[in-house]
N, C-alpha and C positions, 0 to 999 in steps of 0.2 A: 678801366683801372687808372688810378691816379697815383703818381709817385711824387713824394715830397722829399726834398733834400734840404737839410737845415745845417748851417755851419755854426758851430759853437765858437763864440768870440774869445772865450778864455783859453781854450785848448787849441783852437784852429782846426779841429777835426770836423768832418762832415758826416752826418748821420742820415740814412735813407729810410723812409717809411713808405709803405704802399697801402692803398685802400681799394678794395674790389668794388664795392657798391656805393653809389652816391644817391642820396634821397633828393626829392624835388626841393625840399626845404633848404638843404645844404647848398644846392645849386643856385637857388634864388638868392640866398645870403651872399654867395660868392659873386654873382652878377651885380648885386646892389653895391657891394664893396668895390668892384672894378669900376663901376660907373662913377662912384664918388671919387675914386683916385683919378680917373680921367678928367673929371670936372675940375678938381683941384690943380692938376698939372697944367690945364689950359689957362689958368689964371696967371696974371703977371707975377704975383707973389703968393705961391701956394702955401697953405697952412698945413704943415706936416702933422700937427697934433690931431687934427680931425681924422686924418687917415689912420694914425696909430690907434686912436680910441676905438675906431670901428674894427680894426683888425684884432684888437685885444679881446673883443667880444666873441671870437670864434671858439 
């Protein structure tokens, strides 16, 4: 089970979501995204737009 907590910037409230089953495709996308984030964070000047564009595709 995976639990997501998302904070709304406008209201300041936090919403919680849970998901019981995770497919292999979803897990692969998640690991690809995490790998990209780690690569960008290791750079001297990380490009945040690359990370945002990837996360928007979820």
